[in-house]
PAFIMAR-433812 format. One record per residue (C-alpha): residue number from 1; chain; x, y, z. Coordinates in nm, 3 decimals, decimal comma, m for minus. Layout:
<i=NUM; ch=A; px=X; py=Y; pz=Z> .
...
# end
This chain:
<i=1; ch=A; px=m2,984; py=0,566; pz=0,016> .
<i=2; ch=A; px=m3,144; py=0,280; pz=0,205> .
<i=3; ch=A; px=m2,974; py=0,217; pz=0,539> .
<i=4; ch=A; px=m2,720; py=m0,067; pz=0,524> .
<i=5; ch=A; px=m2,793; py=m0,170; pz=0,167> .
<i=6; ch=A; px=m2,462; py=m0,331; pz=0,083> .
<i=7; ch=A; px=m2,268; py=m0,263; pz=m0,237> .
<i=8; ch=A; px=m2,032; py=m0,502; pz=m0,408> .
<i=9; ch=A; px=m1,662; py=m0,423; pz=m0,412> .
<i=10; ch=A; px=m1,673; py=m0,367; pz=m0,789> .
<i=11; ch=A; px=m1,965; py=m0,123; pz=m0,743> .
<i=12; ch=A; px=m1,764; py=0,074; pz=m0,489> .
<i=13; ch=A; px=m1,459; py=0,087; pz=m0,716> .
<i=14; ch=A; px=m1,682; py=0,213; pz=m0,998> .
<i=15; ch=A; px=m1,826; py=0,478; pz=m0,765> .
<i=16; ch=A; px=m1,474; py=0,596; pz=m0,682> .
<i=17; ch=A; px=m1,379; py=0,614; pz=m1,049> .
<i=18; ch=A; px=m1,670; py=0,842; pz=m1,147> .
<i=19; ch=A; px=m1,652; py=1,085; pz=m0,854> .
<i=20; ch=A; px=m1,606; py=1,447; pz=m0,958> .
<i=21; ch=A; px=m1,313; py=1,574; pz=m0,755> .
<i=22; ch=A; px=m1,163; py=1,923; pz=m0,751> .
<i=23; ch=A; px=m0,787; py=1,901; pz=m0,705> .
<i=24; ch=A; px=m0,532; py=2,172; pz=m0,638> .
<i=25; ch=A; px=m0,198; py=2,188; pz=m0,821> .
<i=26; ch=A; px=0,143; py=2,300; pz=m0,701> .
<i=27; ch=A; px=0,501; py=2,299; pz=m0,827> .
<i=28; ch=A; px=0,768; py=2,110; pz=m0,637> .
<i=29; ch=A; px=1,143; py=2,066; pz=m0,692> .
<i=30; ch=A; px=1,239; py=1,745; pz=m0,867> .
<i=31; ch=A; px=1,406; py=1,609; pz=m0,553> .
<i=32; ch=A; px=1,074; py=1,640; pz=m0,366> .
<i=33; ch=A; px=0,856; py=1,489; pz=m0,639> .
<i=34; ch=A; px=0,893; py=1,118; pz=m0,558> .
<i=35; ch=A; px=0,563; py=0,967; pz=m0,450> .
<i=36; ch=A; px=0,362; py=1,258; pz=m0,590> .
<i=37; ch=A; px=0,114; py=1,245; pz=m0,880> .
<i=38; ch=A; px=0,182; py=1,439; pz=m1,199> .
<i=39; ch=A; px=m0,074; py=1,713; pz=m1,267> .
<i=40; ch=A; px=0,026; py=1,775; pz=m1,629> .
<i=41; ch=A; px=0,172; py=1,589; pz=m1,924> .
<i=42; ch=A; px=0,547; py=1,602; pz=m1,975> .
<i=43; ch=A; px=0,688; py=1,627; pz=m2,328> .
<i=44; ch=A; px=1,044; py=1,603; pz=m2,451> .
<i=45; ch=A; px=1,171; py=1,947; pz=m2,555> .
<i=46; ch=A; px=1,460; py=1,793; pz=m2,748> .
<i=47; ch=A; px=1,582; py=1,462; pz=m2,880> .
<i=48; ch=A; px=1,754; py=1,244; pz=m2,625> .
<i=49; ch=A; px=2,027; py=1,148; pz=m2,664> .
<i=50; ch=A; px=2,119; py=1,468; pz=m2,845> .
<i=51; ch=A; px=2,385; py=1,276; pz=m3,041> .
<i=52; ch=A; px=2,469; py=0,909; pz=m3,102> .
<i=53; ch=A; px=2,667; py=0,775; pz=m2,806> .
<i=54; ch=A; px=2,883; py=0,474; pz=m2,726> .
<i=55; ch=A; px=2,742; py=0,224; pz=m2,475> .
<i=56; ch=A; px=3,071; py=0,037; pz=m2,433> .
<i=57; ch=A; px=3,441; py=0,116; pz=m2,400> .
<i=58; ch=A; px=3,624; py=0,031; pz=m2,720> .
<i=59; ch=A; px=3,661; py=0,166; pz=m3,072> .
<i=60; ch=A; px=3,417; py=0,356; pz=m3,292> .
<i=61; ch=A; px=3,412; py=0,189; pz=m3,634> .
<i=62; ch=A; px=3,216; py=0,144; pz=m3,954> .
<i=63; ch=A; px=3,047; py=m0,195; pz=m3,917> .
<i=64; ch=A; px=3,113; py=m0,289; pz=m4,280> .
<i=65; ch=A; px=3,490; py=m0,280; pz=m4,207> .
<i=66; ch=A; px=3,445; py=m0,566; pz=m3,955> .
<i=67; ch=A; px=3,232; py=m0,804; pz=m4,162> .
<i=68; ch=A; px=3,381; py=m1,155; pz=m4,149> .
<i=69; ch=A; px=3,626; py=m1,073; pz=m3,868> .
<i=70; ch=A; px=3,685; py=m1,341; pz=m3,604> .
<i=71; ch=A; px=3,944; py=m1,467; pz=m3,355> .
<i=72; ch=A; px=4,108; py=m1,679; pz=m3,628> .
<i=73; ch=A; px=4,057; py=m1,431; pz=m3,911> .
<i=74; ch=A; px=4,086; py=m1,078; pz=m3,765> .
<i=75; ch=A; px=4,044; py=m0,755; pz=m3,955> .
<i=76; ch=A; px=4,280; py=m0,459; pz=m3,909> .
<i=77; ch=A; px=4,185; py=m0,091; pz=m3,874> .
<i=78; ch=A; px=4,404; py=0,215; pz=m3,843> .
<i=79; ch=A; px=4,375; py=0,391; pz=m3,505> .
<i=80; ch=A; px=4,330; py=0,755; pz=m3,593> .
<i=81; ch=A; px=4,259; py=0,911; pz=m3,255> .
<i=82; ch=A; px=4,063; py=0,914; pz=m2,931> .
<i=83; ch=A; px=3,733; py=1,069; pz=m2,821> .
<i=84; ch=A; px=3,701; py=1,174; pz=m2,456> .
<i=85; ch=A; px=3,374; py=1,170; pz=m2,262> .
<i=86; ch=A; px=3,325; py=1,549; pz=m2,281> .
<i=87; ch=A; px=3,456; py=1,597; pz=m2,635> .
<i=88; ch=A; px=3,247; py=1,688; pz=m2,940> .
<i=89; ch=A; px=3,401; py=1,514; pz=m3,245> .
<i=90; ch=A; px=3,479; py=1,760; pz=m3,525> .
<i=91; ch=A; px=3,584; py=1,504; pz=m3,786> .
<i=92; ch=A; px=3,432; py=1,227; pz=m3,995> .
<i=93; ch=A; px=3,552; py=0,868; pz=m3,955> .
<i=94; ch=A; px=3,673; py=0,719; pz=m4,282> .
<i=95; ch=A; px=3,648; py=0,358; pz=m4,396> .
<i=96; ch=A; px=3,939; py=0,151; pz=m4,266> .
<i=97; ch=A; px=3,982; py=0,374; pz=m3,959> .
<i=98; ch=A; px=3,874; py=0,356; pz=m3,594> .
<i=99; ch=A; px=3,898; py=0,584; pz=m3,291> .
<i=100; ch=A; px=3,922; py=0,492; pz=m2,923> .
<i=101; ch=A; px=3,604; py=0,579; pz=m2,734> .
<i=102; ch=A; px=3,467; py=0,546; pz=m2,381> .
<i=103; ch=A; px=3,115; py=0,465; pz=m2,263> .
<i=104; ch=A; px=2,890; py=0,770; pz=m2,302> .
<i=105; ch=A; px=3,117; py=0,956; pz=m2,544> .
<i=106; ch=A; px=2,974; py=1,103; pz=m2,865> .
<i=107; ch=A; px=3,016; py=0,906; pz=m3,187> .
<i=108; ch=A; px=3,193; py=1,083; pz=m3,474> .
<i=109; ch=A; px=3,022; py=1,119; pz=m3,809> .
<i=110; ch=A; px=3,082; py=0,816; pz=m4,025> .
<i=111; ch=A; px=3,088; py=0,570; pz=m3,733> .
<i=112; ch=A; px=2,790; py=0,343; pz=m3,687> .
<i=113; ch=A; px=2,900; py=0,093; pz=m3,418> .
<i=114; ch=A; px=3,149; py=0,033; pz=m3,138> .
<i=115; ch=A; px=3,386; py=m0,261; pz=m3,109> .
<i=116; ch=A; px=3,417; py=m0,367; pz=m2,743> .
<i=117; ch=A; px=3,774; py=m0,344; pz=m2,618> .
<i=118; ch=A; px=3,782; py=m0,713; pz=m2,521> .
<i=119; ch=A; px=3,741; py=m0,812; pz=m2,887> .
<i=120; ch=A; px=4,042; py=m0,609; pz=m2,993> .
<i=121; ch=A; px=4,418; py=m0,589; pz=m2,961> .
<i=122; ch=A; px=4,644; py=m0,297; pz=m3,043> .
<i=123; ch=A; px=4,943; py=m0,365; pz=m3,268> .
<i=124; ch=A; px=5,133; py=m0,038; pz=m3,315> .
<i=125; ch=A; px=4,888; py=0,205; pz=m3,475> .
<i=126; ch=A; px=4,664; py=m0,081; pz=m3,589> .
<i=127; ch=A; px=4,368; py=m0,233; pz=m3,404> .
<i=128; ch=A; px=4,314; py=m0,605; pz=m3,453> .
<i=129; ch=A; px=3,937; py=m0,669; pz=m3,480> .
<i=130; ch=A; px=3,834; py=m1,016; pz=m3,357> .
<i=131; ch=A; px=3,457; py=m0,988; pz=m3,395> .
<i=132; ch=A; px=3,220; py=m0,898; pz=m3,673> .
<i=133; ch=A; px=2,978; py=m0,616; pz=m3,588> .
<i=134; ch=A; px=2,640; py=m0,518; pz=m3,720> .
<i=135; ch=A; px=2,537; py=m0,153; pz=m3,771> .
<i=136; ch=A; px=2,428; py=0,029; pz=m3,449> .
<i=137; ch=A; px=2,587; py=m0,233; pz=m3,223> .
<i=138; ch=A; px=2,693; py=m0,095; pz=m2,882> .
<i=139; ch=A; px=2,559; py=0,256; pz=m2,951> .
<i=140; ch=A; px=2,241; py=0,454; pz=m2,883> .
<i=141; ch=A; px=2,106; py=0,675; pz=m3,159> .
<i=142; ch=A; px=1,997; py=1,037; pz=m3,142> .
<i=143; ch=A; px=1,641; py=1,045; pz=m3,007> .
<i=144; ch=A; px=1,639; py=0,672; pz=m2,933> .
<i=145; ch=A; px=1,524; py=0,740; pz=m2,574> .
<i=146; ch=A; px=1,292; py=1,034; pz=m2,643> .
<i=147; ch=A; px=1,199; py=1,222; pz=m2,960> .
<i=148; ch=A; px=1,142; py=1,596; pz=m2,949> .
<i=149; ch=A; px=0,770; py=1,660; pz=m2,887> .
<i=150; ch=A; px=0,707; py=1,306; pz=m2,763> .
<i=151; ch=A; px=0,477; py=1,272; pz=m2,461> .
<i=152; ch=A; px=0,695; py=1,091; pz=m2,208> .
<i=153; ch=A; px=0,482; py=1,108; pz=m1,891> .
<i=154; ch=A; px=0,110; py=1,170; pz=m1,846> .
<i=155; ch=A; px=m0,097; py=1,354; pz=m1,590> .
<i=156; ch=A; px=m0,211; py=1,107; pz=m1,326> .
<i=157; ch=A; px=0,111; py=0,905; pz=m1,315> .
<i=158; ch=A; px=0,258; py=0,835; pz=m0,973> .
<i=159; ch=A; px=0,622; py=0,946; pz=m0,966> .
<i=160; ch=A; px=0,870; py=0,678; pz=m0,865> .
<i=161; ch=A; px=1,244; py=0,644; pz=m0,914> .
<i=162; ch=A; px=1,202; py=0,557; pz=m1,284> .
<i=163; ch=A; px=0,993; py=0,867; pz=m1,350> .
<i=164; ch=A; px=1,244; py=1,078; pz=m1,155> .
<i=165; ch=A; px=1,515; py=0,950; pz=m1,388> .
<i=166; ch=A; px=1,313; py=1,037; pz=m1,696> .
<i=167; ch=A; px=1,229; py=1,385; pz=m1,562> .
<i=168; ch=A; px=1,592; py=1,455; pz=m1,482> .
<i=169; ch=A; px=1,693; py=1,338; pz=m1,829> .
<i=170; ch=A; px=1,437; py=1,576; pz=m1,980> .
<i=171; ch=A; px=1,576; py=1,868; pz=m1,779> .
<i=172; ch=A; px=1,271; py=1,914; pz=m1,554> .
<i=173; ch=A; px=1,388; py=2,078; pz=m1,232> .
<i=174; ch=A; px=1,034; py=2,168; pz=m1,116> .
<i=175; ch=A; px=0,730; py=1,944; pz=m1,153> .
<i=176; ch=A; px=0,357; py=2,022; pz=m1,152> .
<i=177; ch=A; px=0,186; py=1,781; pz=m0,912> .
<i=178; ch=A; px=m0,148; py=1,752; pz=m0,737> .
<i=179; ch=A; px=m0,140; py=1,877; pz=m0,380> .
<i=180; ch=A; px=m0,113; py=1,617; pz=m0,109> .
<i=181; ch=A; px=m0,433; py=1,537; pz=0,077> .
<i=182; ch=A; px=m0,462; py=1,565; pz=0,456> .
<i=183; ch=A; px=m0,634; py=1,291; pz=0,655> .
<i=184; ch=A; px=m0,769; py=1,305; pz=1,009> .
<i=185; ch=A; px=m0,827; py=0,998; pz=1,227> .
<i=186; ch=A; px=m1,098; py=0,973; pz=1,492> .
<i=187; ch=A; px=m1,168; py=0,660; pz=1,697> .
<i=188; ch=A; px=m1,505; py=0,632; pz=1,867> .
<i=189; ch=A; px=m1,650; py=0,425; pz=2,149> .
<i=190; ch=A; px=m1,723; py=0,431; pz=2,523> .
<i=191; ch=A; px=m1,489; py=0,135; pz=2,564> .
<i=192; ch=A; px=m1,173; py=0,313; pz=2,446> .
<i=193; ch=A; px=m0,882; py=0,408; pz=2,670> .
<i=194; ch=A; px=m0,534; py=0,542; pz=2,590> .
<i=195; ch=A; px=m0,263; py=0,294; pz=2,492> .
<i=196; ch=A; px=m0,066; py=0,354; pz=2,814> .
<i=197; ch=A; px=m0,371; py=0,277; pz=3,031> .
<i=198; ch=A; px=m0,437; py=m0,059; pz=3,196> .
<i=199; ch=A; px=m0,784; py=m0,150; pz=3,064> .
<i=200; ch=A; px=m1,060; py=m0,234; pz=3,306> .
<i=201; ch=A; px=m1,328; py=m0,495; pz=3,228> .
<i=202; ch=A; px=m1,519; py=m0,377; pz=2,920> .
<i=203; ch=A; px=m1,240; py=m0,143; pz=2,806> .
<i=204; ch=A; px=m0,992; py=m0,172; pz=2,516> .
<i=205; ch=A; px=m0,694; py=0,039; pz=2,415> .
<i=206; ch=A; px=m0,730; py=0,272; pz=2,117> .
<i=207; ch=A; px=m0,540; py=0,071; pz=1,854> .
<i=208; ch=A; px=m0,703; py=0,195; pz=1,535> .
<i=209; ch=A; px=m0,575; py=0,551; pz=1,564> .
<i=210; ch=A; px=m0,218; py=0,424; pz=1,550> .
<i=211; ch=A; px=m0,255; py=0,148; pz=1,290> .
<i=212; ch=A; px=m0,447; py=0,374; pz=1,053> .
<i=213; ch=A; px=m0,191; py=0,648; pz=1,106> .
<i=214; ch=A; px=0,089; py=0,403; pz=1,024> .
<i=215; ch=A; px=m0,086; py=0,289; pz=0,707> .
<i=216; ch=A; px=m0,129; py=0,651; pz=0,594> .
<i=217; ch=A; px=0,232; py=0,742; pz=0,668> .
<i=218; ch=A; px=0,352; py=0,458; pz=0,445> .
<i=219; ch=A; px=0,171; py=0,644; pz=0,164> .
<i=220; ch=A; px=0,343; py=0,973; pz=0,259> .
<i=221; ch=A; px=0,007; py=1,125; pz=0,352> .
<i=222; ch=A; px=m0,010; py=1,404; pz=0,610> .
<i=223; ch=A; px=m0,210; py=1,287; pz=0,913> .
<i=224; ch=A; px=m0,362; py=1,415; pz=1,234> .
<i=225; ch=A; px=m0,476; py=1,187; pz=1,517> .
<i=226; ch=A; px=m0,770; py=1,343; pz=1,704> .
<i=227; ch=A; px=m0,874; py=1,259; pz=2,059> .
<i=228; ch=A; px=m1,103; py=0,958; pz=2,059> .
<i=229; ch=A; px=m1,463; py=1,032; pz=2,151> .
<i=230; ch=A; px=m1,729; py=0,841; pz=2,343> .
<i=231; ch=A; px=m2,060; py=0,728; pz=2,195> .
<i=232; ch=A; px=m2,220; py=1,068; pz=2,249> .
<i=233; ch=A; px=m2,389; py=1,240; pz=1,959> .
<i=234; ch=A; px=m2,276; py=1,596; pz=2,026> .
<i=235; ch=A; px=m1,920; py=1,494; pz=2,114> .
<i=236; ch=A; px=m1,887; py=1,294; pz=1,793> .
<i=237; ch=A; px=m2,044; py=1,568; pz=1,581> .
<i=238; ch=A; px=m1,816; py=1,838; pz=1,724> .
<i=239; ch=A; px=m1,504; py=1,630; pz=1,670> .
<i=240; ch=A; px=m1,602; py=1,554; pz=1,309> .
<i=241; ch=A; px=m1,670; py=1,922; pz=1,238> .
<i=242; ch=A; px=m1,333; py=2,017; pz=1,391> .
<i=243; ch=A; px=m1,156; py=1,765; pz=1,171> .
<i=244; ch=A; px=m1,346; py=1,865; pz=0,857> .
<i=245; ch=A; px=m1,230; py=2,224; pz=0,902> .
<i=246; ch=A; px=m0,869; py=2,112; pz=0,855> .
<i=247; ch=A; px=m0,868; py=1,780; pz=0,670> .
<i=248; ch=A; px=m0,963; py=1,659; pz=0,323> .
<i=249; ch=A; px=m1,063; py=1,314; pz=0,449> .
<i=250; ch=A; px=m1,171; py=1,197; pz=0,793> .
<i=251; ch=A; px=m1,143; py=0,831; pz=0,897> .
<i=252; ch=A; px=m1,381; py=0,726; pz=1,174> .
<i=253; ch=A; px=m1,335; py=0,385; pz=1,329> .
<i=254; ch=A; px=m1,628; py=0,236; pz=1,520> .
<i=255; ch=A; px=m1,987; py=0,347; pz=1,517> .
<i=256; ch=A; px=m2,070; py=0,235; pz=1,162> .
<i=257; ch=A; px=m2,254; py=m0,094; pz=1,228> .
<i=258; ch=A; px=m2,623; py=m0,137; pz=1,296> .
<i=259; ch=A; px=m2,686; py=m0,084; pz=1,667> .
<i=260; ch=A; px=m2,855; py=0,149; pz=1,907> .
<i=261; ch=A; px=m2,526; py=0,291; pz=2,036> .
<i=262; ch=A; px=m2,374; py=0,349; pz=1,693> .
<i=263; ch=A; px=m2,433; py=0,709; pz=1,604> .
<i=264; ch=A; px=m2,210; py=0,776; pz=1,302> .
<i=265; ch=A; px=m2,482; py=0,760; pz=1,038> .
<i=266; ch=A; px=m2,718; py=0,985; pz=1,234> .
<i=267; ch=A; px=m2,443; py=1,239; pz=1,297> .
<i=268; ch=A; px=m2,336; py=1,245; pz=0,930> .
<i=269; ch=A; px=m2,693; py=1,302; pz=0,817> .
<i=270; ch=A; px=m2,714; py=1,610; pz=1,043> .
<i=271; ch=A; px=m2,399; py=1,774; pz=0,903> .
<i=272; ch=A; px=m2,488; py=2,043; pz=0,644> .
<i=273; ch=A; px=m2,416; py=1,959; pz=0,278> .
<i=274; ch=A; px=m2,352; py=1,594; pz=0,361> .
<i=275; ch=A; px=m2,446; py=1,297; pz=0,145> .
<i=276; ch=A; px=m2,401; py=0,931; pz=0,234> .
<i=277; ch=A; px=m2,256; py=0,764; pz=m0,077> .
<i=278; ch=A; px=m2,281; py=0,411; pz=0,057> .
<i=279; ch=A; px=m2,332; py=0,227; pz=0,384> .
<i=280; ch=A; px=m2,246; py=m0,139; pz=0,378> .
<i=281; ch=A; px=m2,007; py=m0,348; pz=0,168> .
<i=282; ch=A; px=m2,036; py=m0,707; pz=0,050> .
<i=283; ch=A; px=m1,694; py=m0,763; pz=0,205> .
<i=284; ch=A; px=m1,557; py=m0,983; pz=0,479> .
<i=285; ch=A; px=m1,422; py=m0,849; pz=0,700> .
<i=286; ch=A; px=m1,560; py=m0,497; pz=0,667> .
<i=287; ch=A; px=m1,933; py=m0,512; pz=0,596> .
<i=288; ch=A; px=m2,031; py=m0,202; pz=0,801> .
<i=289; ch=A; px=m1,809; py=0,039; pz=0,605> .
<i=290; ch=A; px=m1,958; py=0,370; pz=0,492> .
<i=291; ch=A; px=m1,855; py=0,676; pz=0,293> .
<i=292; ch=A; px=m2,006; py=1,024; pz=0,304> .
<i=293; ch=A; px=m1,926; py=1,341; pz=0,115> .
<i=294; ch=A; px=m1,946; py=1,683; pz=0,281> .
<i=295; ch=A; px=m1,893; py=1,955; pz=0,022> .
<i=296; ch=A; px=m1,559; py=1,865; pz=m0,135> .
<i=297; ch=A; px=m1,448; py=1,655; pz=0,163> .
<i=298; ch=A; px=m1,504; py=1,292; pz=0,256> .
<i=299; ch=A; px=m1,571; py=1,088; pz=0,568> .
<i=300; ch=A; px=m1,511; py=0,714; pz=0,591> .
<i=301; ch=A; px=m1,682; py=0,513; pz=0,862> .
<i=302; ch=A; px=m1,471; py=0,204; pz=0,930> .
<i=303; ch=A; px=m1,540; py=m0,096; pz=1,152> .
<i=304; ch=A; px=m1,416; py=m0,062; pz=1,507> .
<i=305; ch=A; px=m1,269; py=m0,413; pz=1,509> .
<i=306; ch=A; px=m0,895; py=m0,368; pz=1,459> .
<i=307; ch=A; px=m0,827; py=m0,631; pz=1,191> .
<i=308; ch=A; px=m1,138; py=m0,535; pz=0,995> .
<i=309; ch=A; px=m1,042; py=m0,167; pz=0,997> .
<i=310; ch=A; px=m0,695; py=m0,245; pz=0,861> .
<i=311; ch=A; px=m0,822; py=m0,470; pz=0,582> .
<i=312; ch=A; px=m1,089; py=m0,217; pz=0,481> .
<i=313; ch=A; px=m0,818; py=0,047; pz=0,465> .
<i=314; ch=A; px=m0,599; py=m0,170; pz=0,241> .
<i=315; ch=A; px=m0,877; py=m0,284; pz=0,010> .
<i=316; ch=A; px=m1,109; py=0,018; pz=0,001> .
<i=317; ch=A; px=m0,967; py=0,335; pz=0,159> .
<i=318; ch=A; px=m0,620; py=0,324; pz=0,004> .
<i=319; ch=A; px=m0,747; py=0,295; pz=m0,357> .
<i=320; ch=A; px=m0,987; py=0,582; pz=m0,284> .
<i=321; ch=A; px=m0,704; py=0,802; pz=m0,152> .
<i=322; ch=A; px=m0,499; py=0,724; pz=m0,464> .
<i=323; ch=A; px=m0,793; py=0,842; pz=m0,679> .
<i=324; ch=A; px=m0,833; py=1,151; pz=m0,462> .
<i=325; ch=A; px=m0,466; py=1,238; pz=m0,516> .
<i=326; ch=A; px=m0,521; py=1,229; pz=m0,893> .
<i=327; ch=A; px=m0,366; py=0,893; pz=m0,976> .
<i=328; ch=A; px=m0,506; py=0,730; pz=m1,291> .
<i=329; ch=A; px=m0,563; py=0,362; pz=m1,364> .
<i=330; ch=A; px=m0,585; py=0,277; pz=m0,994> .
<i=331; ch=A; px=m0,829; py=m0,006; pz=m1,051> .
<i=332; ch=A; px=m0,620; py=m0,184; pz=m1,312> .
<i=333; ch=A; px=m0,368; py=m0,259; pz=m1,036> .
<i=334; ch=A; px=m0,526; py=m0,231; pz=m0,692> .
<i=335; ch=A; px=m0,245; py=m0,425; pz=m0,527> .
<i=336; ch=A; px=0,098; py=m0,404; pz=m0,694> .
<i=337; ch=A; px=0,277; py=m0,672; pz=m0,484> .
<i=338; ch=A; px=0,136; py=m1,020; pz=m0,546> .
<i=339; ch=A; px=0,268; py=m1,374; pz=m0,555> .
<i=340; ch=A; px=0,140; py=m1,705; pz=m0,685> .
<i=341; ch=A; px=0,106; py=m1,981; pz=m0,425> .
<i=342; ch=A; px=m0,056; py=m2,321; pz=m0,380> .
<i=343; ch=A; px=m0,333; py=m2,340; pz=m0,121> .
<i=344; ch=A; px=m0,273; py=m2,620; pz=0,129> .
<i=345; ch=A; px=m0,625; py=m2,660; pz=0,267> .
<i=346; ch=A; px=m0,984; py=m2,603; pz=0,159> .
<i=347; ch=A; px=m1,140; py=m2,261; pz=0,223> .
<i=348; ch=A; px=m1,514; py=m2,202; pz=0,223> .
<i=349; ch=A; px=m1,666; py=m1,867; pz=0,133> .
<i=350; ch=A; px=m2,010; py=m1,713; pz=0,114> .
<i=351; ch=A; px=m2,119; py=m1,636; pz=m0,239> .
<i=352; ch=A; px=m2,221; py=m1,275; pz=m0,290> .
<i=353; ch=A; px=m1,938; py=m1,119; pz=m0,088> .
<i=354; ch=A; px=m1,564; py=m1,071; pz=m0,130> .
<i=355; ch=A; px=m1,358; py=m1,249; pz=0,136> .
<i=356; ch=A; px=m1,002; py=m1,158; pz=0,227> .
<i=357; ch=A; px=m0,844; py=m1,453; pz=0,405> .
<i=358; ch=A; px=m0,523; py=m1,400; pz=0,598> .
<i=359; ch=A; px=m0,254; py=m1,651; pz=0,499> .
<i=360; ch=A; px=0,103; py=m1,743; pz=0,587> .
<i=361; ch=A; px=0,350; py=m1,832; pz=0,315> .
<i=362; ch=A; px=0,614; py=m2,102; pz=0,322> .
<i=363; ch=A; px=0,850; py=m2,272; pz=0,078> .
<i=364; ch=A; px=0,792; py=m2,643; pz=0,019> .
<i=365; ch=A; px=0,955; py=m2,848; pz=m0,253> .
<i=366; ch=A; px=1,042; py=m2,548; pz=m0,469> .
<i=367; ch=A; px=0,695; py=m2,395; pz=m0,455> .
<i=368; ch=A; px=0,528; py=m2,130; pz=m0,241> .
<i=369; ch=A; px=0,247; py=m2,261; pz=m0,020> .
<i=370; ch=A; px=m0,032; py=m2,049; pz=0,130> .
<i=371; ch=A; px=m0,176; py=m2,161; pz=0,466> .
<i=372; ch=A; px=m0,490; py=m1,988; pz=0,597> .
<i=373; ch=A; px=m0,457; py=m1,848; pz=0,949> .
<i=374; ch=A; px=m0,743; py=m1,981; pz=1,155> .
<i=375; ch=A; px=m0,895; py=m1,770; pz=1,430> .
<i=376; ch=A; px=m1,200; py=m1,575; pz=1,531> .
<i=377; ch=A; px=m1,265; py=m1,250; pz=1,347> .
<i=378; ch=A; px=m1,190; py=m1,031; pz=1,649> .
<i=379; ch=A; px=m0,836; py=m1,159; pz=1,696> .
<i=380; ch=A; px=m0,558; py=m0,919; pz=1,606> .
<i=381; ch=A; px=m0,305; py=m1,196; pz=1,549> .
<i=382; ch=A; px=m0,482; py=m1,328; pz=1,237> .
<i=383; ch=A; px=m0,345; py=m1,024; pz=1,055> .
<i=384; ch=A; px=m0,034; py=m0,974; pz=1,268> .
<i=385; ch=A; px=0,092; py=m1,323; pz=1,177> .
<i=386; ch=A; px=m0,011; py=m1,303; pz=0,810> .
<i=387; ch=A; px=0,223; py=m1,266; pz=0,514> .
<i=388; ch=A; px=m0,059; py=m1,179; pz=0,278> .
<i=389; ch=A; px=m0,427; py=m1,162; pz=0,194> .
<i=390; ch=A; px=m0,598; py=m1,420; pz=m0,024> .
<i=391; ch=A; px=m0,896; py=m1,259; pz=m0,204> .
<i=392; ch=A; px=m1,192; py=m1,485; pz=m0,277> .
<i=393; ch=A; px=m1,426; py=m1,332; pz=m0,536> .
<i=394; ch=A; px=m1,793; py=m1,274; pz=m0,461> .
<i=395; ch=A; px=m1,898; py=m1,527; pz=m0,725> .
<i=396; ch=A; px=m1,702; py=m1,808; pz=m0,558> .
<i=397; ch=A; px=m1,811; py=m2,044; pz=m0,279> .
<i=398; ch=A; px=m1,458; py=m2,138; pz=m0,180> .
<i=399; ch=A; px=m1,125; py=m2,269; pz=m0,303> .
<i=400; ch=A; px=m1,006; py=m2,629; pz=m0,284> .
<i=401; ch=A; px=m0,667; py=m2,734; pz=m0,154> .
<i=402; ch=A; px=m0,397; py=m2,774; pz=m0,419> .
<i=403; ch=A; px=m0,523; py=m2,492; pz=m0,636> .
<i=404; ch=A; px=m0,288; py=m2,210; pz=m0,740> .
<i=405; ch=A; px=m0,401; py=m1,878; pz=m0,592> .
<i=406; ch=A; px=m0,287; py=m1,516; pz=m0,599> .
<i=407; ch=A; px=m0,183; py=m1,370; pz=m0,265> .
<i=408; ch=A; px=m0,162; py=m0,997; pz=m0,195> .
<i=409; ch=A; px=0,162; py=m0,948; pz=m0,003> .
<i=410; ch=A; px=0,156; py=m0,743; pz=0,318> .
<i=411; ch=A; px=0,533; py=m0,704; pz=0,355> .
# end
């Protein structure tokens, strides 16, 4: 590939979606499955619920016996018994009768609805019905949640609390998931010193190792921070090879832009079985991003500038890691937490690249307002002070004040 021939963001997303990736599968207990990606489809082995159930406390009835009932013209039904939560009814409800029932209890045969207790009054062995019901009111039917043989969850779905609930309902105590990936982090540059060091002129603390690690940990990804390396070819190559031996993905920060002291591309090209998939993105910030594949493993070259590295991670690396973990439909919802806001000042943009502008959000006159954070690209506070990112598409030359925009939330 031609050196530093930039790709559009949509081209990169397409590249991610067509990569052939070999994934390993493991079984985990249900209580450890949250955040993981399903490796196989999950089907219902039985109807659920197994039996019609009450969804309210009250009385199981035949709806036709309540037609026309009201506060001023109640109907009367004979109370013939009670069904407890763990009881299997062994009788059939007859017309003109009702039985007391609690939420979750099984409906007896013959009953097709439940009268809520607040619309009733007991008079001896009679129940005064003050509301007309329709069939199937306040009940769930057999198989209404899941039918036997129905595909409930699909391979590639990320497991959250809702999926955990469905899996528990289906009786799945062990789940087949794709194995978690392991990511190594290497910062590069002669200027780097440890965070507890007082920098001398021309030196900066190694920030990227810790911010990238934090971003990965929020995704429950196993990480290793490697010792940062100077701009020396052999030192960088040895550290990359060490990381590749253990990790599935290596994140390099620094050394990916065009310059005589930036060695990442040269080092990657010398590693056996390596292939540079792209070098350069039509993205601001983040143009000098690169991705290489070494066998079945991957190396990202990220900008050394702290804010740029974080935004590239959010916009590019994180979707890639989701794909690598087996998640499907990543690119239909790159960023799940968004909010509509009104832009309060004009923003210019360069056509042909995607811009991600840092913005602060405020409430004004019952509407959310987005204010761009002004500052030079190398300042950390432009992202530190931001509530969100405002994407400006590569076919747009800017956005005028007063327009409604979509902000990607950072919190």
